[in-house]
N, C-alpha and C positions, 0 to 999 in steps of 0.2 A: 826643824825647818821653819823658816819665817812664814808668817801668815798674812793673807790679804784681809784687810779690815774694811767693811762697808759702813757708811754713815747715812742714815736717813735723818737729815737735819731739819729741825723745827725750832721756832723761836722759843718754845717752852720746853720741849722734850727732844731727845736725840736717841733714835734707835740704832743699835750697833749689832753687827754680825761679823763673823770671822770664818775663814776657811778652816777645814780640818788640817792636821799636820801635813797631809800629802797634797793639800791645795786643790782638792777635787769637789768637796761638798761644802755648802754654806750652812753655818750653824748660828742660831740666835745667841747673842752674847748678853746684852743688857739694854735697858732704857734708862737714861739719866737726864737730869736737868741740863739744859743747854749751857748754863754758866759753869758747870762742873766738868764738861767734856774734855778739855785739854788736860787737866790734872788726872782724870781717869785714864786717858790714853797714855800719859807718861808712865803711870804705874803699870798699866797693862804691858807696855812695850818693854819694861824691865823684866817682866815674867816671861812673856812670849814675844819674840821679835816680830815686828811688823815690816813687811817688805813693800807694801803698797796700800794707799788709801783709795777707796772708791766712794765718791760722793754722789748721792742721788741728785739728778738734775730735773727739777719739776718743770713741766711744760704743759701748755694748753693743748687741746686736741689738734690745733692748727700748727703746732710746733713752736709757737712763740713762748718765751720764758714767762713763768708766773711771777707775781709781785715779790714773793719771798726770795727770788734769785739774788736780789741786792744783799740781803742778809747772809745768804749762802756764800756769795763771793767774798764778803768781809770775813766770814768764818774760815774760808779756804786760805785767805791771806794770813790769818792768825795761825792756822794749822801749819802752813808752810814755814812760818817763822819758828814755831815750836819744834818742828821736825824737818829741818832743812835737807836731810839726807834721804827722806822717804818721799818717793814720787806720789802725785795725786792725779787720779783720772776721774772722769765723769761718766755716769751711766744714766740714761733716760729712766725716769721713775714714774712715767705716766701710768696711772691705774694701779700702782703698787698698793696703795692703801685699800682700794676696793678689793684687790686680790687677797690681801692679808685678811680683811674682814670676812670674805667668803671662805677662806681656809679655816678661820676660827669657827665659823658657823658649822662647816662640814665636819669639824673635829669632834663635835658633840660637847664642847665646853659649855658649862652652865651659863644661864642668862646673866648672872651677876658678874662673872669673870669676863664675859664678852663686852661689858661696858668699860673695861679697863683699857684706856687708850694707850697705856704703856705697852701692852701686849701687841696691839696693832702696829705700833712704831717698830717694835723689835722684829716682828714678822715681815714688815715692809722692808727692813734692812736686809733680811735674809733673801727676799725676792730680788732686791736690787743686786745683791752679790751673786746670786745664782744666775741672773740674767747676764751679768758681766762675764762670769765664767763661761757661759754658753756662747756668748758673742765672741769671746777670745778664742775659744776652741774651734770656731768655724772660720776664723781669719787665717 
């Protein structure tokens, strides 16, 4: 069964998460350099078909887009060209990095591992995807 893949896009790193085969649970996939994301996704799509991309939409508390929105829109354009048959949806990602850091703290992971920003990006992608799945289930 095709998977939904969530992207927490950053100019340096990109956190990725996917649904389980039944499409119910969000699972951390990887964190990669932003310059490598399209090639990574092409390889992944050959192994596990992707049915939908969910891109985090960073906003300020007041709902206005953050400055990184320009780069995310450019990335979405590139993604759409690379995967013209896979739809792209947006998901509000306000506070996902904070929630990810809190989850890491509560998990008991050691201090050195908590400093790893790759872990935060990957978990933020899981939160984006889980929020998307919950929002869709209520609609």
